[in-house]
matplotlib code that plots the C-alpha trace (Angstrom):
import matplotlib.pyplot as plt

x = [100.4, 102.0, 100.2, 102.2, 102.2, 100.9, 102.9, 101.3, 99.5, 101.8, 99.0, 98.5, 102.2, 102.5, 99.4, 100.7, 104.1, 104.5, 104.5, 107.3, 106.5, 106.6, 104.4, 101.8, 101.8, 101.1, 98.4, 96.7, 96.9, 95.4, 92.6, 91.8, 91.9, 89.1, 87.0, 87.5, 86.4, 83.3, 82.2, 84.2, 86.5, 83.7, 81.9, 85.0, 86.2, 89.5, 87.7, 86.6, 90.1, 91.6, 89.0, 89.4, 93.2, 92.9, 94.8, 94.0, 93.2, 96.6, 98.4, 96.6, 97.5, 101.1, 101.6, 99.6, 98.5, 94.8, 92.4, 93.2, 96.9, 96.1, 93.7, 96.3, 98.8, 96.2, 95.2, 98.9, 99.6, 96.6, 97.5, 101.0, 99.8, 97.3, 99.5, 102.3, 99.9, 98.6, 102.0, 103.5, 100.6, 101.1, 104.1, 104.1, 101.8, 99.3, 96.6, 94.0, 96.4, 97.4, 93.7, 93.2, 96.2, 95.0, 91.4, 92.7, 95.1, 92.3, 90.0, 92.8, 93.3, 89.5, 89.7, 92.7, 92.3, 88.6, 88.8, 91.5, 89.4, 86.4, 88.5, 89.8, 86.5, 84.3, 86.0, 87.3, 91.0, 92.2, 92.2, 90.1, 93.1, 92.9, 96.6, 97.4, 94.0, 92.1, 91.4, 95.2, 95.7, 93.1, 94.5, 98.0, 96.5, 94.6, 97.8, 99.4, 96.3, 96.3, 99.8, 98.7, 95.6, 97.5, 99.5, 96.5, 94.5, 97.3, 97.7, 94.0, 93.5, 91.5, 92.0, 94.8, 93.7, 90.7, 92.8, 92.8, 89.0, 88.8, 91.4, 89.2, 86.2, 88.0, 89.6, 86.4, 84.5, 87.0, 87.0, 83.2, 83.0, 85.6, 83.3, 80.3, 82.3, 83.4, 79.9, 78.7, 81.8, 80.0, 80.9, 84.5, 87.4, 88.4, 84.9, 84.4, 87.8, 87.0, 83.7, 85.2, 87.7, 85.1, 83.0, 85.9, 87.6, 84.7, 81.9, 78.3, 77.8, 80.6, 80.4, 81.8, 79.3, 81.7, 84.7, 87.8, 91.0, 93.8, 96.9, 100.0, 102.1, 105.3, 108.3, 111.0]
y = [67.0, 67.7, 66.4, 63.7, 64.1, 61.1, 59.6, 60.2, 57.3, 55.6, 55.7, 59.4, 60.0, 58.1, 59.8, 63.3, 62.6, 64.5, 62.2, 62.2, 63.2, 59.5, 58.4, 61.2, 60.1, 56.5, 57.6, 59.6, 56.8, 54.3, 56.8, 57.6, 53.9, 53.2, 56.1, 55.4, 51.8, 52.9, 55.9, 55.9, 58.6, 60.9, 60.5, 61.3, 64.8, 66.2, 67.6, 64.1, 62.7, 65.5, 65.2, 61.4, 61.8, 64.7, 67.1, 70.3, 70.2, 71.9, 68.8, 66.6, 69.0, 69.3, 65.5, 64.6, 67.8, 67.0, 64.1, 62.9, 62.5, 60.6, 58.4, 57.6, 56.5, 54.2, 52.7, 52.2, 50.3, 48.0, 47.4, 46.4, 44.1, 42.3, 42.1, 40.6, 38.0, 37.0, 36.8, 34.9, 32.4, 31.5, 29.3, 25.9, 23.1, 22.3, 24.7, 23.5, 24.0, 27.5, 28.5, 27.2, 29.2, 32.4, 32.0, 31.1, 34.1, 36.6, 35.2, 35.3, 39.0, 39.6, 37.8, 39.6, 43.0, 43.6, 47.4, 47.4, 45.3, 47.5, 50.5, 48.8, 47.6, 50.6, 53.6, 54.4, 55.1, 58.7, 60.4, 57.7, 55.6, 51.8, 51.7, 51.0, 49.8, 46.6, 46.5, 46.4, 43.6, 41.5, 42.2, 41.1, 37.8, 37.4, 37.7, 34.9, 32.7, 33.5, 32.1, 28.9, 28.6, 29.1, 26.0, 24.0, 25.0, 24.1, 20.7, 20.0, 21.2, 24.4, 27.8, 29.4, 32.9, 32.5, 32.0, 35.8, 35.8, 32.6, 34.1, 37.2, 34.9, 32.8, 35.7, 37.7, 34.9, 34.6, 38.4, 38.7, 35.8, 37.6, 40.7, 38.5, 36.7, 40.0, 40.3, 36.7, 35.0, 31.7, 29.0, 29.0, 30.1, 26.6, 25.6, 28.6, 28.1, 24.4, 25.2, 28.0, 25.6, 23.0, 25.2, 26.7, 23.3, 20.9, 23.2, 22.9, 19.6, 17.8, 19.3, 17.2, 16.5, 17.3, 19.2, 19.5, 21.5, 19.7, 19.0, 21.1, 19.6, 18.0, 19.0, 16.4]
z = [36.2, 32.8, 29.7, 27.8, 24.1, 22.2, 19.5, 16.1, 14.6, 12.0, 9.3, 9.9, 9.7, 6.4, 4.9, 5.8, 4.3, 1.0, -2.0, -4.5, -8.1, -9.1, -6.2, -7.1, -10.7, -9.8, -7.4, -10.1, -12.6, -10.2, -9.3, -12.9, -13.9, -11.4, -12.6, -16.3, -15.7, -13.8, -15.9, -19.1, -20.3, -21.3, -18.0, -15.9, -15.2, -14.1, -11.0, -10.0, -10.5, -8.4, -5.7, -5.4, -5.2, -2.7, -4.9, -6.8, -10.6, -11.5, -10.1, -12.7, -15.5, -14.3, -14.5, -17.6, -19.4, -18.8, -18.8, -22.3, -21.4, -18.3, -20.2, -22.8, -20.1, -18.5, -21.9, -22.9, -19.7, -20.1, -23.8, -22.9, -20.1, -22.2, -25.3, -23.2, -21.8, -25.2, -26.9, -23.9, -24.1, -27.7, -27.2, -28.8, -29.8, -32.5, -33.8, -31.2, -28.3, -29.5, -29.8, -26.3, -25.0, -26.6, -25.2, -21.8, -21.7, -22.6, -20.0, -17.4, -18.2, -17.8, -14.5, -13.0, -14.6, -14.9, -14.7, -17.4, -19.7, -19.2, -20.2, -23.3, -24.6, -23.5, -25.0, -28.5, -28.5, -28.2, -31.6, -33.2, -34.2, -33.6, -32.8, -29.2, -28.4, -27.7, -31.5, -32.2, -29.7, -31.2, -34.6, -33.4, -32.2, -35.4, -37.3, -35.3, -35.8, -39.5, -39.9, -38.2, -40.4, -43.7, -42.9, -41.9, -44.9, -47.3, -45.6, -45.8, -49.4, -48.5, -50.1, -48.0, -49.1, -46.9, -43.8, -42.8, -42.8, -40.6, -38.3, -37.7, -37.1, -34.5, -32.7, -32.8, -31.2, -28.3, -27.9, -27.7, -25.3, -23.1, -23.0, -22.0, -19.3, -17.8, -16.4, -16.2, -14.6, -14.8, -15.7, -14.7, -16.9, -17.7, -18.7, -20.9, -22.6, -23.2, -24.8, -26.9, -28.3, -28.7, -31.0, -32.9, -33.5, -34.0, -35.3, -34.3, -36.2, -34.3, -30.8, -28.0, -25.2, -22.4, -23.7, -21.5, -21.9, -23.8, -21.6, -22.5, -25.2, -23.9, -26.0, -26.6]

ax = plt.figure().add_subplot(projection="3d")
ax.plot(x, y, z, "-o")
ax.set_aspect("equal")
plt.show()
């Protein structure tokens, strides 16, 4: 009785299909992103990236010129993602609401892109420049907060020249809390945000016992 050839498994057929250059590039980026998050850029080798992606080392060099080029692409993507989230969050409302929006956006990024956040806060940017790094993102947010504080300080009779310093303090507090929450994950994002704003807005001497998030401002 003649043997009947079995139809190849669809998964096997797909996996054996040759990737396009764009698909291979995305595969290498995703593979490296996981390794960079776990081990850092210094603890990751081209050999490991190639082995995890089931390719030879020359393929990595062909697409990115080496580990540093691949790392730069991964960081750039994370920077753009986080910066877009932060800028999009700072929409409208009073100073307290804007602070709440910024804190909530950062914690949302930590929650939805944990590997990316680990990469941004773990390793120094390529070449030692703060441009295009987590530092630059926090600086961008601080500039937005500074503009808000200048107006508030003038209105309340405080020295407006101190606004940049206070902006760094506030944003630094949110940033550091985000790094802590990356590992803690408790309490919830809403609770952490509410308490962050509680401390920043009221100060230790006027803390609310049970702070809650402020409802979004309704525009006329």
